[in-house]
MDAnalysis code that builds the backbone (N, CA, C; Angstrom):
import MDAnalysis as mda
import numpy as np

u = mda.Universe.empty(420, n_residues=140, atom_resindex=np.repeat(np.arange(140), 3), trajectory=True)
u.add_TopologyAttr("name", ["N", "CA", "C"] * 140)
u.add_TopologyAttr("resid", np.arange(1, 141))
u.add_TopologyAttr("resname", ["MET", "SER", "ARG", "LYS", "ILE", "ILE", "ALA", "LEU", "PHE", "PHE", "ILE", "VAL", "LEU", "SER", "ALA", "VAL", "LEU", "VAL", "SER", "GLY", "CYS", "THR", "GLN", "GLY", "PRO", "ASP", "LEU", "GLY", "THR", "GLU", "TYR", "THR", "VAL", "VAL", "ARG", "THR", "LEU", "SER", "PRO", "ALA", "THR", "VAL", "ALA", "PRO", "GLY", "GLU", "ILE", "VAL", "THR", "VAL", "LYS", "LEU", "SER", "VAL", "ASN", "VAL", "GLY", "SER", "ASP", "ARG", "TYR", "TYR", "ALA", "ILE", "ASP", "ASP", "VAL", "TYR", "PRO", "SER", "GLY", "TRP", "GLU", "VAL", "VAL", "ASP", "LYS", "GLY", "GLU", "GLY", "SER", "ILE", "ASP", "HIS", "SER", "GLY", "HIS", "TRP", "LYS", "TYR", "VAL", "ILE", "ILE", "ALA", "ASP", "ALA", "VAL", "ASN", "THR", "GLU", "PHE", "THR", "TYR", "THR", "ILE", "LYS", "ALA", "PRO", "ASN", "GLN", "ALA", "GLY", "THR", "HIS", "THR", "PHE", "GLY", "GLY", "GLU", "TYR", "MET", "PHE", "ALA", "SER", "MET", "GLU", "ASP", "VAL", "VAL", "PRO", "ILE", "LYS", "GLY", "GLN", "GLY", "THR", "LEU", "THR", "VAL", "GLN"])
u.atoms.positions = np.array([
    [293.024, 127.100, 235.679],
    [293.842, 128.314, 235.054],
    [293.303, 129.237, 235.508],
    [294.230, 130.345, 236.028],
    [294.032, 131.606, 236.010],
    [293.448, 132.710, 234.955],
    [292.807, 133.667, 235.029],
    [292.183, 134.497, 234.456],
    [293.104, 135.419, 233.387],
    [294.574, 135.434, 234.324],
    [295.478, 136.320, 233.803],
    [296.521, 135.179, 232.696],
    [296.527, 133.719, 232.660],
    [296.932, 132.822, 231.962],
    [296.119, 133.033, 230.475],
    [294.797, 132.723, 230.815],
    [294.081, 132.657, 229.693],
    [294.330, 133.954, 228.883],
    [294.349, 135.141, 229.209],
    [294.199, 136.202, 228.662],
    [295.604, 136.547, 227.900],
    [297.016, 135.521, 229.058],
    [297.616, 135.810, 227.936],
    [297.680, 135.164, 226.657],
    [297.184, 133.759, 226.837],
    [297.136, 132.693, 226.033],
    [296.569, 133.308, 224.570],
    [295.318, 134.433, 224.924],
    [294.731, 134.707, 223.799],
    [295.522, 136.231, 223.065],
    [296.249, 136.965, 223.771],
    [296.604, 137.819, 223.332],
    [298.117, 137.658, 222.837],
    [299.060, 136.500, 223.116],
    [299.515, 135.863, 222.282],
    [299.196, 135.452, 220.969],
    [297.999, 134.663, 221.145],
    [297.476, 134.127, 220.049],
    [297.078, 135.505, 219.159],
    [296.556, 136.403, 219.246],
    [296.054, 137.928, 218.636],
    [297.277, 137.740, 217.655],
    [298.373, 138.160, 218.658],
    [299.532, 138.657, 217.811],
    [300.216, 138.210, 216.787],
    [299.876, 136.635, 216.937],
    [300.046, 135.670, 215.982],
    [299.325, 136.039, 214.771],
    [297.766, 135.857, 214.842],
    [297.082, 136.062, 214.133],
    [297.243, 137.367, 213.461],
    [297.451, 138.230, 213.917],
    [297.282, 139.860, 212.960],
    [298.318, 139.685, 212.123],
    [299.594, 139.435, 213.386],
    [300.472, 139.285, 211.828],
    [300.552, 138.650, 210.758],
    [299.750, 137.351, 210.521],
    [299.795, 136.780, 209.788],
    [298.501, 137.003, 208.415],
    [297.631, 137.664, 209.259],
    [296.256, 137.535, 208.751],
    [296.472, 138.768, 207.347],
    [295.828, 138.220, 206.162],
    [295.973, 138.672, 204.720],
    [295.161, 138.779, 204.310],
    [294.001, 138.113, 204.768],
    [292.554, 138.319, 204.462],
    [291.447, 139.225, 205.937],
    [290.712, 140.299, 205.044],
    [289.825, 140.809, 206.321],
    [288.554, 139.793, 206.593],
    [287.606, 140.365, 207.598],
    [286.571, 139.716, 207.629],
    [285.578, 139.752, 207.073],
    [284.693, 138.739, 206.721],
    [283.436, 138.770, 205.946],
    [282.393, 139.422, 206.757],
    [281.930, 140.624, 206.596],
    [281.357, 141.682, 207.566],
    [279.869, 140.975, 207.686],
    [279.624, 140.092, 206.703],
    [277.963, 139.678, 206.658],
    [277.819, 138.071, 207.569],
    [279.180, 137.648, 208.056],
    [279.277, 136.338, 208.591],
    [279.218, 136.119, 210.170],
    [278.682, 135.728, 211.248],
    [278.883, 135.550, 212.183],
    [279.832, 134.563, 212.506],
    [281.131, 134.853, 213.391],
    [281.941, 133.822, 213.256],
    [281.619, 133.361, 214.911],
    [281.453, 131.958, 215.108],
    [280.876, 131.268, 216.115],
    [281.492, 130.034, 216.484],
    [281.491, 129.975, 217.868],
    [281.521, 128.556, 218.311],
    [280.424, 127.997, 219.311],
    [279.520, 126.996, 218.873],
    [278.794, 126.761, 219.518],
    [278.620, 125.220, 220.197],
    [278.497, 124.838, 221.608],
    [278.687, 123.523, 222.240],
    [277.193, 123.234, 222.660],
    [277.426, 121.911, 222.543],
    [276.369, 120.925, 222.612],
    [276.682, 119.685, 223.232],
    [275.866, 119.724, 224.571],
    [276.027, 118.337, 225.420],
    [275.520, 117.290, 225.253],
    [275.527, 116.210, 225.024],
    [274.803, 115.104, 224.701],
    [275.197, 114.280, 225.649],
    [274.117, 113.426, 226.678],
    [273.013, 113.936, 226.659],
    [272.867, 115.112, 227.457],
    [271.699, 115.977, 227.732],
    [271.225, 117.201, 228.860],
    [271.158, 116.702, 230.391],
    [271.038, 115.860, 230.695],
    [271.022, 114.947, 231.969],
    [271.862, 113.603, 232.283],
    [272.496, 113.503, 233.187],
    [273.331, 111.907, 233.024],
    [272.967, 111.332, 234.807],
    [273.495, 110.529, 234.783],
    [273.836, 109.571, 236.172],
    [275.148, 110.090, 236.388],
    [275.535, 109.753, 237.382],
    [276.923, 109.792, 238.129],
    [277.742, 108.901, 237.663],
    [278.779, 109.118, 236.847],
    [279.610, 108.435, 235.927],
    [279.602, 108.039, 234.436],
    [278.402, 108.633, 234.411],
    [278.148, 108.492, 232.486],
    [278.697, 109.554, 231.957],
    [279.026, 109.131, 230.523],
    [279.929, 110.006, 229.644],
    [279.029, 110.521, 228.839],
    [279.455, 111.914, 228.813],
    [279.023, 113.098, 228.037],
    [279.902, 113.432, 226.620],
    [279.369, 113.695, 225.853],
    [279.584, 114.018, 224.634],
    [279.540, 115.604, 224.403],
    [280.925, 116.278, 224.322],
    [280.802, 117.751, 224.240],
    [280.957, 118.118, 222.493],
    [280.009, 118.787, 222.023],
    [280.436, 119.185, 220.726],
    [280.625, 120.397, 220.675],
    [281.440, 121.331, 219.629],
    [281.801, 122.447, 219.323],
    [281.753, 122.272, 217.957],
    [280.757, 123.329, 217.570],
    [280.187, 123.669, 216.153],
    [280.703, 124.861, 215.769],
    [282.011, 125.104, 214.884],
    [282.784, 125.663, 214.523],
    [282.250, 126.243, 213.338],
    [281.613, 127.796, 213.021],
    [281.719, 128.602, 211.925],
    [282.678, 129.559, 211.389],
    [283.562, 129.270, 210.786],
    [284.713, 129.948, 210.371],
    [284.296, 131.403, 209.457],
    [283.240, 131.331, 208.618],
    [283.253, 132.250, 207.797],
    [284.467, 132.356, 206.685],
    [284.975, 133.581, 206.621],
    [285.819, 133.541, 205.961],
    [287.280, 133.453, 206.522],
    [287.109, 133.334, 207.839],
    [288.436, 133.737, 208.799],
    [288.873, 132.655, 208.438],
    [290.924, 132.655, 208.608],
    [291.174, 131.526, 208.398],
    [292.130, 130.839, 209.931],
    [291.627, 131.758, 210.780],
    [292.701, 131.120, 212.218],
    [291.645, 131.518, 213.243],
    [291.716, 130.597, 214.633],
    [290.928, 130.958, 215.703],
    [291.936, 130.186, 216.807],
    [291.196, 130.473, 217.814],
    [291.299, 129.290, 219.127],
    [290.179, 129.471, 220.010],
    [290.179, 128.319, 220.757],
    [288.901, 127.830, 221.305],
    [289.780, 127.145, 222.799],
    [289.067, 127.837, 223.871],
    [289.417, 127.333, 225.338],
    [288.110, 126.824, 226.155],
    [287.780, 125.760, 225.912],
    [286.464, 125.115, 226.506],
    [286.673, 124.670, 228.043],
    [285.978, 125.273, 229.200],
    [286.203, 125.051, 230.122],
    [285.555, 124.098, 230.692],
    [285.122, 122.924, 230.914],
    [284.618, 121.790, 231.511],
    [284.669, 121.753, 233.193],
    [283.571, 121.562, 233.729],
    [283.214, 121.519, 235.315],
    [284.511, 120.610, 235.913],
    [284.936, 121.172, 237.168],
    [286.116, 120.474, 237.664],
    [285.177, 119.252, 238.586],
    [286.205, 118.134, 238.717],
    [286.290, 117.229, 239.094],
    [285.392, 116.342, 237.713],
    [285.314, 116.901, 236.916],
    [285.003, 115.493, 235.404],
    [286.148, 115.002, 235.010],
    [286.177, 113.662, 234.407],
    [287.361, 113.148, 233.779],
    [287.124, 113.030, 232.515],
    [288.149, 113.724, 231.603],
    [288.387, 113.484, 229.960],
    [288.583, 111.695, 229.629],
    [287.931, 111.529, 229.237],
    [287.885, 109.927, 228.461],
    [288.449, 110.133, 227.219],
    [288.275, 110.730, 226.184],
    [288.605, 110.999, 224.893],
    [288.356, 112.550, 224.486],
    [290.149, 112.901, 224.577],
    [290.251, 114.726, 224.097],
    [289.882, 114.899, 222.755],
    [289.674, 113.809, 221.702],
    [289.111, 114.374, 220.438],
    [290.478, 115.188, 219.442],
    [290.698, 116.075, 219.103],
    [291.400, 116.532, 218.295],
    [292.349, 117.464, 218.862],
    [291.326, 118.086, 220.176],
    [292.008, 118.989, 220.884],
    [293.143, 118.633, 222.474],
    [293.526, 119.632, 222.962],
    [294.529, 119.067, 223.994],
    [293.855, 119.598, 225.654],
    [295.044, 119.001, 226.186],
    [294.071, 119.015, 227.796],
    [295.332, 119.363, 228.285],
    [295.855, 120.877, 228.544],
    [297.327, 120.865, 229.111],
    [296.979, 121.433, 230.478],
    [295.669, 121.798, 230.390],
    [295.517, 122.342, 231.971],
    [293.947, 121.622, 232.468],
    [294.434, 121.208, 233.943],
    [293.177, 120.678, 234.252],
    [291.896, 121.278, 234.039],
    [290.509, 120.805, 233.511],
    [289.379, 121.610, 233.103],
    [289.547, 122.516, 231.933],
    [290.476, 122.593, 231.202],
    [290.565, 122.860, 229.949],
    [290.739, 122.185, 228.588],
    [289.676, 122.064, 227.723],
    [290.196, 121.468, 226.163],
    [290.436, 122.491, 225.284],
    [291.267, 122.639, 224.563],
    [291.889, 123.508, 223.670],
    [292.040, 123.338, 222.382],
    [291.761, 124.154, 221.244],
    [291.905, 123.494, 220.112],
    [292.371, 125.113, 219.069],
    [293.701, 125.168, 218.836],
    [294.213, 126.243, 217.702],
    [294.547, 125.637, 216.763],
    [293.949, 126.813, 215.462],
    [294.452, 126.594, 214.542],
    [294.922, 127.998, 213.631],
    [295.823, 127.893, 212.831],
    [296.613, 129.049, 212.662],
    [297.084, 128.812, 210.742],
    [296.160, 128.238, 210.153],
    [295.967, 128.418, 208.557],
    [294.515, 127.523, 208.146],
    [293.889, 128.063, 207.376],
    [293.302, 127.145, 206.481],
    [291.932, 126.527, 206.870],
    [291.191, 127.279, 208.104],
    [290.489, 126.879, 208.823],
    [288.791, 126.692, 208.115],
    [288.436, 125.965, 208.415],
    [287.301, 125.464, 207.841],
    [286.058, 125.096, 208.762],
    [284.867, 125.573, 208.696],
    [283.979, 125.134, 209.417],
    [284.009, 123.697, 209.826],
    [283.547, 123.488, 211.054],
    [284.085, 121.883, 211.465],
    [283.209, 121.742, 212.653],
    [283.322, 120.305, 213.221],
    [282.781, 120.084, 214.336],
    [283.894, 119.276, 215.339],
    [284.376, 119.546, 216.552],
    [284.883, 118.908, 217.354],
    [284.123, 118.321, 218.436],
    [284.398, 117.120, 218.688],
    [283.899, 116.439, 220.050],
    [285.051, 115.937, 220.827],
    [284.783, 115.929, 222.135],
    [285.438, 115.408, 223.362],
    [284.538, 114.757, 224.121],
    [284.781, 113.680, 224.962],
    [284.156, 112.972, 225.992],
    [284.798, 112.922, 227.251],
    [283.659, 113.377, 228.374],
    [283.856, 113.672, 229.330],
    [282.890, 112.499, 230.542],
    [283.382, 112.092, 231.685],
    [282.828, 111.563, 232.536],
    [282.479, 112.428, 233.632],
    [281.175, 112.271, 234.167],
    [280.502, 112.998, 235.160],
    [280.821, 112.567, 236.453],
    [281.031, 113.284, 237.535],
    [281.674, 112.831, 238.523],
    [280.235, 112.432, 239.658],
    [280.692, 111.800, 240.557],
    [279.809, 111.176, 241.537],
    [278.760, 112.442, 241.891],
    [279.119, 113.727, 242.203],
    [278.695, 114.881, 242.487],
    [276.874, 114.803, 241.747],
    [276.510, 114.926, 242.473],
    [274.741, 115.330, 241.736],
    [275.094, 116.933, 242.235],
    [274.084, 117.113, 241.017],
    [273.645, 118.707, 240.871],
    [273.766, 119.276, 239.354],
    [273.479, 120.703, 239.158],
    [273.996, 121.220, 238.187],
    [275.279, 121.637, 237.825],
    [276.043, 121.499, 236.725],
    [277.544, 121.790, 236.458],
    [277.705, 122.803, 235.277],
    [278.295, 123.639, 235.723],
    [278.499, 124.536, 234.888],
    [279.712, 124.685, 233.835],
    [279.520, 124.697, 232.566],
    [280.770, 124.956, 231.424],
    [280.865, 126.186, 231.260],
    [282.482, 126.707, 230.529],
    [282.579, 127.567, 230.439],
    [283.500, 127.877, 229.233],
    [284.058, 129.026, 229.131],
    [285.292, 128.882, 227.957],
    [284.752, 129.959, 226.911],
    [286.136, 130.571, 226.303],
    [286.040, 131.573, 224.942],
    [286.956, 131.204, 223.831],
    [286.424, 131.917, 222.953],
    [286.950, 131.778, 221.529],
    [287.434, 132.971, 221.005],
    [288.238, 133.046, 220.098],
    [288.641, 134.205, 219.105],
    [289.268, 133.750, 217.620],
    [288.314, 134.346, 216.875],
    [288.673, 134.477, 215.346],
    [289.794, 135.370, 215.069],
    [290.694, 135.525, 214.026],
    [291.824, 136.365, 213.772],
    [291.254, 137.899, 213.259],
    [289.953, 137.731, 213.086],
    [289.341, 139.154, 212.436],
    [289.071, 139.872, 213.705],
    [288.612, 138.920, 215.041],
    [288.091, 139.424, 216.294],
    [289.009, 140.280, 217.032],
    [288.306, 141.605, 217.926],
    [289.217, 142.050, 218.678],
    [289.492, 141.569, 219.907],
    [288.356, 140.897, 220.243],
    [288.597, 140.363, 222.037],
    [287.915, 138.861, 221.875],
    [288.101, 138.268, 222.756],
    [287.579, 136.880, 223.160],
    [286.084, 137.345, 223.510],
    [285.266, 136.233, 223.042],
    [283.560, 135.912, 223.570],
    [283.300, 134.454, 223.882],
    [282.292, 134.922, 225.197],
    [282.097, 133.445, 225.705],
    [281.593, 132.139, 224.529],
    [281.939, 131.182, 224.730],
    [281.288, 129.829, 223.683],
    [280.045, 130.124, 223.998],
    [279.265, 130.124, 223.146],
    [277.710, 129.917, 222.666],
    [277.138, 128.770, 223.399],
    [275.543, 128.771, 223.199],
    [275.072, 126.973, 223.348],
    [274.843, 127.086, 224.876],
    [274.897, 125.634, 224.716],
    [274.538, 124.818, 225.830],
    [276.029, 125.025, 227.237],
    [275.435, 125.565, 228.347],
    [276.772, 125.750, 229.522],
    [276.089, 125.208, 230.541],
    [275.090, 124.222, 230.874],
    [274.826, 123.773, 232.183],
    [274.639, 122.302, 231.811],
    [274.923, 121.497, 232.833],
    [274.272, 119.820, 232.401],
    [273.950, 119.231, 233.736],
    [273.082, 118.498, 233.970],
    [272.372, 118.278, 235.215],
    [272.884, 116.608, 235.508],
    [273.655, 116.291, 236.376],
    [274.086, 114.964, 237.451],
    [272.889, 114.831, 238.205],
    [272.138, 113.430, 238.007],
    [271.455, 113.100, 239.123],
    [271.518, 111.781, 239.574],
])
């Protein structure tokens, strides 16, 4: 997915969120999405669980666009959607709570270090920020 399409996705989301936001941010809380990969090293063809832990503070709306490495196959998308190759997405527009999302992917036959990416944005944020936590996984 091109950076322009990702940017447009978050611009549209921002407009929706700002227009519907009735509650300001809790300035004492850091709004985060943190990725954990399990296991951290896999053999070709092994299944990996991707966990995204979401801390919403007092915010009510957010969007996540997690980007898994090229060549990996989604086995179970969990609650998210896979609408573009390499992107797991989730958007909530009301009553957000702290939660964890998981999805599973299958490692390719290509050995080496594979990089994850992605961004998230909460209603009270002005810009998207990178997903925190683990960003690489080794296929041996």
